[in-house]
C-alpha positions in Angstrom: 0.0 0.0 0.0 2.4 2.7 -1.2 2.3 6.1 0.5 4.7 9.0 0.5 5.5 12.5 1.7 6.0 14.8 -1.3 7.5 18.2 -0.8 6.1 20.6 -3.4 4.3 17.7 -5.0 1.7 17.6 -7.7 -1.8 17.1 -6.5 -3.0 13.6 -6.0 -5.5 12.1 -8.4 -8.3 11.7 -6.0 -11.9 11.5 -7.2 -13.9 13.3 -4.5 -15.9 16.4 -4.0 -13.7 18.6 -1.8 -14.5 22.1 -0.5 -13.2 24.9 -2.6 -10.3 25.3 -0.2 -9.2 21.7 -0.9 -9.5 21.7 -4.7 -6.2 21.2 -6.6 -6.2 24.7 -8.2 -6.7 26.4 -4.9 -4.0 24.4 -3.1 -1.5 24.9 -5.9 -1.9 28.7 -5.6 -2.4 29.0 -1.9 0.8 27.1 -1.0 2.8 29.9 -2.7 6.5 29.5 -2.0 6.0 27.8 1.4 7.3 24.4 2.3 4.2 22.5 1.2 4.1 18.7 1.8 1.5 16.2 0.7 0.9 12.8 2.1 -0.5 10.3 -0.4 -2.0 6.8 -0.2 -2.2 4.8 -3.4 -3.9 1.6 -4.5 -2.6 -0.2 -7.6 -0.6 2.8 -8.6 -3.5 5.3 -8.3 -3.6 7.9 -5.6 -6.8 7.4 -3.6 -6.1 9.8 -0.7 -4.1 12.9 0.1 -3.4 15.2 3.0 -1.6 18.4 2.4 0.0 20.9 4.8 2.5 23.6 5.2 5.6 23.1 7.4 7.0 26.1 9.3 9.5 26.5 12.1 9.0 29.2 14.7 11.7 31.3 16.4 12.1 28.7 19.1 12.6 25.9 16.7 9.2 24.3 17.0 7.9 22.7 13.8 4.3 23.4 12.9 2.0 22.0 10.3 -1.3 23.3 9.0 -3.2 23.7 5.7 -2.1 26.3 3.2 -2.5 29.9 4.2 -5.8 31.4 3.0 -7.4 27.9 3.0 -9.8 27.9 5.9 -10.6 24.1 5.8 -8.2 21.2 5.4 -7.9 17.5 6.2 -7.8 14.2 4.3 -9.4 14.1 0.8 -10.3 10.5 -0.1 -11.8 8.9 -3.2 -15.6 8.6 -2.7 -15.7 5.6 -5.0 -14.1 3.5 -2.2 -16.1 1.6 0.3 -16.5 2.9 3.8 -13.9 0.5 5.3 -11.4 1.3 2.5 -11.9 5.0 3.1 -11.3 4.4 6.8 -8.1 2.6 6.1 -6.9 5.4 3.7 -7.6 8.1 6.3 -5.7 6.0 9.0 -2.7 5.6 6.7 -2.6 9.2 5.9 -2.7 10.3 9.5 -0.1 7.7 10.5 2.4 9.3 8.2 2.3 12.7 9.9 5.7 13.4 11.4 5.8 13.0 15.2 8.3 15.8 15.6 5.8 18.4 14.3 2.8 20.0 15.9 -0.3 19.9 13.7 -3.7 21.7 13.5 -6.4 20.9 11.0 -9.9 22.4 10.7 -12.2 20.0 9.0 -15.7 20.3 7.7 -18.3 18.3 9.6 -20.5 18.1 6.5 -18.4 15.8 4.4 -19.3 12.1 4.0 -16.1 11.1 5.8 -16.4 13.5 8.7 -17.1 10.8 11.3 -14.3 8.6 10.0 -11.9 11.5 10.0 -12.8 12.4 13.6 -12.5 8.8 14.7 -9.0 8.3 13.1 -7.6 11.7 14.2 -8.6 11.1 17.9 -7.3 7.5 17.8 -4.0 8.9 16.6 -3.7 11.1 19.7 -5.2 14.4 18.3 -7.2 16.6 20.7 -10.7 17.4 19.3 -12.4 20.7 19.7 -14.8 22.8 17.6 -15.0 26.1 15.8 -18.4 27.7 15.1 -19.6 28.9 11.8 -23.1 30.1 10.8 -25.2 29.0 7.8 -28.2 30.1 5.8 -29.8 27.5 3.5 -31.4 28.4 0.2 -34.8 27.5 1.6 -34.4 29.7 4.7 -36.0 33.1 5.1 -33.6 35.9 4.0 -32.0 38.4 6.3 -34.6 41.1 5.7 -37.4 38.6 6.1 -36.2 37.5 9.6 -35.0 40.8 11.0 -37.3 43.4 12.5 -36.9 46.8 14.3 -33.6 48.6 14.3 -31.7 45.7 12.9 -33.9 45.5 9.8 -33.7 49.3 9.3 -29.9 49.3 9.4 -29.6 46.9 6.4 -32.5 48.4 4.5 -31.1 51.9 5.0 -27.6 50.8 3.9 -29.2 49.4 0.7 -30.6 52.8 -0.1 -27.5 54.8 0.6 -24.8 52.6 -0.7 -23.9 51.3 -4.2 -22.9 47.7 -4.5 -20.4 46.8 -7.2 -18.1 44.0 -8.3 -14.3 44.7 -8.1 -11.2 42.8 -9.2 -8.2 41.3 -7.6 -5.9 44.4 -7.7 -8.5 46.8 -6.3 -9.5 44.3 -3.5 -5.9 43.6 -2.4 -4.9 47.2 -2.4 -8.0 48.1 -0.3 -7.3 45.2 2.0 -3.7 46.2 2.5 -4.5 49.9 3.2 -7.2 48.9 5.8 -4.8 46.6 7.6 -2.2 49.4 7.7 -4.7 52.0 8.9 -5.7 49.7 11.8 -2.0 49.2 12.8 -1.9 45.6 11.5 -0.1 43.7 8.8 -1.0 40.6 6.9 0.3 37.3 8.4 1.1 36.0 4.9 1.8 37.4 1.5 -1.1 38.9 -0.3 0.3 37.9 -3.6 -1.4 34.5 -3.1 -4.7 36.2 -2.5 -4.4 38.2 -5.7 -3.5 35.0 -7.7 -6.4 33.1 -6.1 -8.9 35.8 -7.1 -7.6 36.1 -10.6 -7.8 32.3 -11.1 -11.1 32.1 -9.3 -12.8 34.7 -11.4 -11.6 33.2 -14.7 -13.6 31.4 -17.4 -17.2 30.3 -17.6 -17.3 28.6 -14.2 -15.8 31.1 -11.7 -15.5 30.3 -8.0 -14.7 33.7 -6.6 -16.6 36.9 -6.6 -15.8 40.2 -4.8 -18.5 42.7 -4.1 -17.8 46.1 -2.6 -20.0 49.0 -1.2 -19.5 52.7 -1.5 -21.7 55.8 -1.0 -23.7 57.1 -3.9 -21.8 60.2 -4.7 -19.1 61.1 -7.3 -15.6 60.0 -6.2 -16.7 58.2 -3.1 -14.1 55.7 -1.8 -15.0 52.1 -1.0 -16.5 51.5 2.4 -16.2 47.7 2.6 -15.5 44.7 0.4 -16.1 40.9 0.8 -14.5 38.2 -1.3 -16.8 35.1 -1.6 -15.6 31.7 -2.8 -17.8 28.7 -3.6 -17.9 25.0 -4.6 -20.7 22.7 -5.5 -22.4 23.0 -2.1 -21.4 26.1 -0.2 -20.9 29.8 -0.7 -18.2 30.9 1.7 -17.5 34.4 3.1 -13.8 34.1 2.5 -12.3 37.6 3.2 -13.8 40.8 4.5 -12.3 44.2 4.9 -13.7 47.7 5.6 -12.4 51.2 5.6 -11.6 52.9 9.0 -13.1 56.2 10.1 -11.8 59.4 8.7 -11.6 62.8 10.4 -13.5 64.1 7.4 -17.2 63.8 8.2 -18.0 63.5 4.5 -15.7 60.5 4.1 -16.7 58.5 7.1 -17.6 54.9 6.0 -21.2 53.8 6.4 -21.4 51.8 9.6 -23.5 49.0 8.1 -21.7 48.5 4.8 -20.5 45.0 5.8 -24.0 43.9 6.8 -25.3 45.0 3.4 -22.6 43.0 1.6 -23.4 39.9 3.7 -27.1 40.4 2.8 -26.2 40.6 -0.9 -24.0 37.5 -0.5 -26.8 35.5 1.0 -29.1 36.4 -1.8 -26.5 35.4 -4.4 -26.1 32.1 -2.7 -29.8 31.6 -2.6 -30.1 32.1 -6.3 -27.2 29.7 -6.9 -28.9 27.1 -4.7 -25.9 27.0 -2.3 -25.6 27.1 1.5 -24.2 30.5 2.6 -21.4 29.7 5.1 -20.0 32.5 7.3 -16.7 30.5 7.1 -15.8 30.4 10.8 -17.1 32.9 13.3 -14.3 32.3 15.8 -14.3 35.8 17.4 -16.9 37.0 19.9 -17.6 40.0 17.6 -18.3 37.8 14.6 -20.6 35.5 16.6 -22.6 38.5 17.8 -22.9 39.7 14.2 -24.1 36.5 12.7 -26.1 35.0 15.6 -27.6 38.1 17.3 -27.5 40.9 14.7 -28.3 39.1 11.5 -30.1 36.1 13.1 -28.5 33.4 11.1 -30.7 30.3 11.5 -28.1 27.6 11.7 -24.9 27.1 13.7 -22.4 24.4 12.6 -19.4 23.2 14.5 -16.3 22.5 12.5 -13.9 19.8 13.8 -10.5 21.0 15.0 -7.8 18.4 15.5 -4.6 19.4 17.3 -1.6 17.4 18.2 1.4 19.2 19.9 4.9 17.9 20.5 5.9 18.0 24.1 8.1 21.0 23.6 5.4 23.0 21.8 2.9 22.0 24.4 5.1 23.4 27.2 5.6 26.6 25.1 1.8 27.1 24.7 1.2 26.5 28.5 3.9 29.0 29.3 2.3 31.5 26.9 -1.1 31.1 28.6 0.4 31.5 32.0 2.3 34.6 31.0 -0.8 36.1 29.5 -2.8 35.4 32.7 -0.2 37.1 34.8 0.0 40.0 32.5 -3.8 40.3 32.6 -3.7 40.2 36.4 -1.2 43.0 36.5 -3.2 45.1 34.2 -6.4 44.6 36.3 -4.8 46.1 39.4 
């Protein structure tokens, strides 16, 4: 049962229906110039399973493995033409090949046909299991304006009257994203070149998989207030990246406070017309959970599976970090 670890490998020939973040074209671009590795399992010379990840080494020498940057979901991709027992064996073999001297973290969709097998095999291999929340709207659900009332409904409806929604391309989105990070005192944790390349590829041809919509006020020369990049596959329409302009001292140029809500509303309507599930793509911060759960009343919550296995050294490092943060917090609270 041949299997191998392939640095900078080609994509395995696996007949499956992966999420957009796990499709060959996405991975090929998202890995960029990083140290990308791919585990493969073959049967009769044909690749029937793959598990890709990036390897990095932090300043303390800890090796870390996780899916390619800008790919919000990962994990094993296995040929669905195999029987259940065969798929279980392939997943087990893939996980068994993960190096023990490396700490790993994978966020996996609970909606795939192999989700239960993946969870079973990861936990049997010593991975800790936790969850990450995302929020969904199905095509058959009431829309945002239909389920909101009072002030929440007025905010979205008013934004729709005051703002123009338009499509933008890769260069404009990346430039806007970069400026907004800089204005907020932050910087991207990875190269934005991959984002640009993903958008260009995802918007190409007769079957695009990425669309960017932006909002700006209805006046001549108005700057963008917010933009969202959406990516989709055969089942889901993901809110991939979101950015918004920060307040200006100039009253005339202040961004509309509900521009992002309007773009989410437009995204849900696009998803509905396409017959796809709208996926908020991981509401891991408290602010995002309040937005989707409480402000926009998304009807469904889903819990993605997170599998983590740390080396002893990295586990000690993480515990030290948590202890230090706790002490720092105590000092600040006095």
